[in-house]
C-alpha positions in Angstrom: 0.2 -0.1 -0.5 1.2 3.4 -0.8 2.1 5.9 1.9 0.5 8.5 -0.2 -3.2 8.1 1.1 -5.5 10.8 2.1 -6.0 12.2 5.5 -9.5 12.7 5.9 -11.2 15.0 6.8 -8.7 17.7 5.3 -7.8 15.6 2.5 -3.9 16.0 2.5 -1.5 13.5 1.6 -0.3 11.1 5.0 2.8 10.9 3.1 4.1 14.2 2.1 1.5 16.6 3.3 0.6 17.9 -0.2 -3.2 18.2 -1.2 -4.4 14.7 -2.1 -3.7 13.2 -4.5 -0.5 14.7 -4.2 2.1 14.3 -7.3 3.6 11.3 -6.1 0.2 9.5 -5.7 -1.0 10.8 -9.1 2.0 9.1 -10.7 1.2 5.9 -8.9 -2.5 6.1 -9.8 -1.4 6.8 -13.4 0.8 3.7 -13.7 -1.7 1.6 -11.8 -4.8 2.3 -14.1 -2.6 2.7 -17.3 -5.0 0.6 -19.4 -8.1 1.9 -17.5 -8.1 5.6 -17.7 -11.9 5.7 -17.2 -11.7 3.8 -14.0 -9.2 5.9 -12.8 -11.5 9.1 -13.4 -14.3 6.9 -11.9 -12.1 6.4 -8.7 -11.0 10.2 -8.6 -14.4 11.3 -9.1 -15.7 9.1 -6.1 -12.9 10.7 -3.9 -14.0 14.4 -5.1 -17.6 13.5 -4.1 -16.5 12.3 -0.5 -14.2 15.4 -0.2 -16.8 17.8 -1.3 -19.0 16.6 1.7 -15.9 17.1 3.9 -14.6 20.4 2.6 -17.5 22.3 2.6 -16.1 25.6 2.4 -13.7 24.7 -0.8 -15.0 26.0 -4.1 -16.1 23.0 -6.3 -13.9 24.3 -8.9 -10.9 23.8 -6.7 -11.7 20.4 -5.7 -12.5 19.4 -9.6 -8.8 20.7 -10.1 -7.5 18.9 -7.3 -9.2 15.5 -8.1 -9.9 15.2 -11.7 -8.7 18.1 -13.4 -5.2 17.3 -13.8 -6.2 14.2 -15.6 -6.7 16.4 -19.0 -2.9 17.1 -18.9 -2.5 13.2 -19.5 -3.3 11.6 -22.8 -3.8 7.9 -23.0 -2.4 6.9 -26.4 -2.9 3.5 -27.8 -0.9 2.0 -30.3 
């Protein structure tokens, strides 16, 4: 199991203290779901919904950027 798990209810990384998913966890998730990008988006979307219930003072756009917005920067090109 990764040390880069979310500490709830503030959703910071237990391993490095950055907002979760931190850069290390993002890289791990990309490697883990390399052949399943839709599944990765679903996992992160579910985490975003859970975080929204606990982080009521954080604007939805910020939660989107933190949890799923960064996925658009990564392309999954298949041969």
